[in-house]
C-alpha positions as CSV (number, residue, x, y, z in Angstrom):
1,M,-93.0,25.5,-37.2
2,A,-91.3,28.6,-38.3
3,L,-88.6,30.4,-36.4
4,T,-90.0,33.9,-36.3
5,P,-89.3,36.4,-33.5
6,D,-92.1,37.4,-31.2
7,S,-93.8,40.5,-32.1
8,D,-93.6,41.9,-28.5
9,P,-90.1,42.8,-27.4
10,P,-89.3,42.0,-23.7
11,E,-90.4,44.7,-21.4
12,L,-87.6,46.8,-19.9
13,P,-87.9,48.8,-16.8
14,E,-88.4,52.5,-17.3
15,R,-85.3,54.6,-17.0
16,G,-86.4,56.4,-13.9
17,S,-87.4,53.3,-12.0
18,D,-85.8,52.3,-8.8
19,M,-84.9,48.8,-10.1
20,M,-82.8,50.2,-13.0
21,S,-81.0,52.8,-10.9
22,A,-80.2,50.2,-8.2
23,E,-78.7,47.9,-10.9
24,V,-76.7,50.7,-12.4
25,M,-75.4,51.7,-8.9
26,Q,-74.4,48.1,-8.2
27,R,-72.5,47.9,-11.4
28,L,-70.7,51.2,-10.8
29,R,-69.7,50.1,-7.3
30,T,-68.4,46.8,-8.6
31,G,-66.4,48.5,-11.4
32,I,-65.0,51.2,-9.1
33,G,-64.1,48.5,-6.5
34,G,-62.2,46.5,-9.2
35,V,-60.3,49.5,-10.4
36,M,-59.3,50.4,-6.9
37,A,-58.1,46.9,-6.2
38,V,-55.9,47.0,-9.3
39,I,-54.5,50.3,-8.2
40,V,-53.7,49.1,-4.7
41,A,-52.0,45.9,-6.1
42,V,-49.8,47.9,-8.4
43,G,-48.9,50.3,-5.6
44,I,-47.9,47.4,-3.3
45,A,-45.8,45.8,-6.1
46,H,-44.1,49.2,-6.7
47,V,-43.2,49.5,-3.0
48,I,-41.8,46.0,-2.9
49,T,-39.6,46.5,-5.9
50,T,-38.4,49.9,-4.7
51,R,-37.4,48.4,-1.3
52,A,-35.7,45.5,-3.0
53,L,-33.6,47.8,-5.2
54,Q,-32.7,50.0,-2.2
55,N,-31.5,46.9,-0.3
56,E,-29.5,45.6,-3.2
57,E,-27.7,49.0,-3.6
58,T,-26.7,49.1,0.1
59,T,-25.3,45.6,0.3
60,V,-21.6,45.0,-0.2
61,P,-21.1,43.2,-3.5
62,Q,-18.2,41.0,-2.3
63,A,-17.9,41.0,1.4
64,A,-14.5,40.1,2.9
65,A,-14.2,37.3,5.4
66,T,-14.2,38.6,9.0
67,V,-12.3,35.5,10.3
68,E,-9.0,34.2,8.9
69,P,-9.5,30.8,7.5
70,T,-7.6,28.1,9.3
71,A,-6.0,25.1,7.6
72,T,-7.7,22.0,8.9
73,A,-7.2,18.5,7.8
74,S,-10.2,17.5,5.8
75,S,-11.3,14.0,5.9
76,S,-12.9,12.1,3.1
77,D,-16.0,11.3,5.0
78,P,-18.1,14.3,6.2
79,L,-20.4,12.0,8.3
80,T,-17.4,10.9,10.3
81,D,-16.5,14.6,11.0
82,A,-20.1,15.2,12.1
83,G,-20.1,12.1,14.4
84,V,-23.0,10.5,12.6
85,V,-21.4,7.2,11.8
86,P,-23.4,4.1,12.3
87,D,-21.9,1.2,14.4
88,L,-20.3,-0.9,11.7
89,P,-17.8,-3.7,12.3
90,E,-14.2,-3.0,11.2
91,Q,-14.2,-5.9,8.7
92,A,-17.3,-6.9,6.7
93,E,-18.2,-10.5,7.0
94,A,-17.2,-12.4,3.9
95,E,-20.2,-13.9,2.1
96,P,-19.6,-17.2,0.3
97,V,-19.5,-16.6,-3.4
98,P,-21.4,-19.2,-5.4
99,E,-19.4,-21.0,-8.1
100,G,-20.9,-20.9,-11.5
101,P,-23.8,-18.8,-12.8
102,V,-26.6,-17.9,-10.5
103,L,-29.9,-19.1,-12.0
104,P,-33.4,-18.6,-10.8
105,E,-35.2,-21.6,-9.4
106,T,-37.7,-23.3,-11.8
107,G,-39.7,-25.3,-9.3
108,E,-39.4,-28.5,-7.2
109,G,-37.6,-31.4,-8.6
110,A,-36.6,-29.6,-11.8
111,S,-33.0,-30.0,-12.9
112,I,-30.9,-27.0,-13.3
113,E,-29.0,-28.2,-16.4
């Protein structure tokens, strides 16, 4: 079985046929639509960057404080200042501290030593 090309090339529609002109028109519309989409995207990006630069130029670089700062006593716990402290007892209950090392249990009836 030899690999030889067919002697008859595939039939192409004639240049003046409606099928070929419709395909060409579809490709042109798609291409022009893509180019227009890119132009619109670049235009929108340009407008956004121009507006951002204009806003940056009009802002005051280091705005002065409008209210004089007052010296307040700062606490070490910001949750207490906000009033979000949970109800805790004043003194924590003392837990008994076991004497010697704490070892895991090895099973029932097994000696620790």
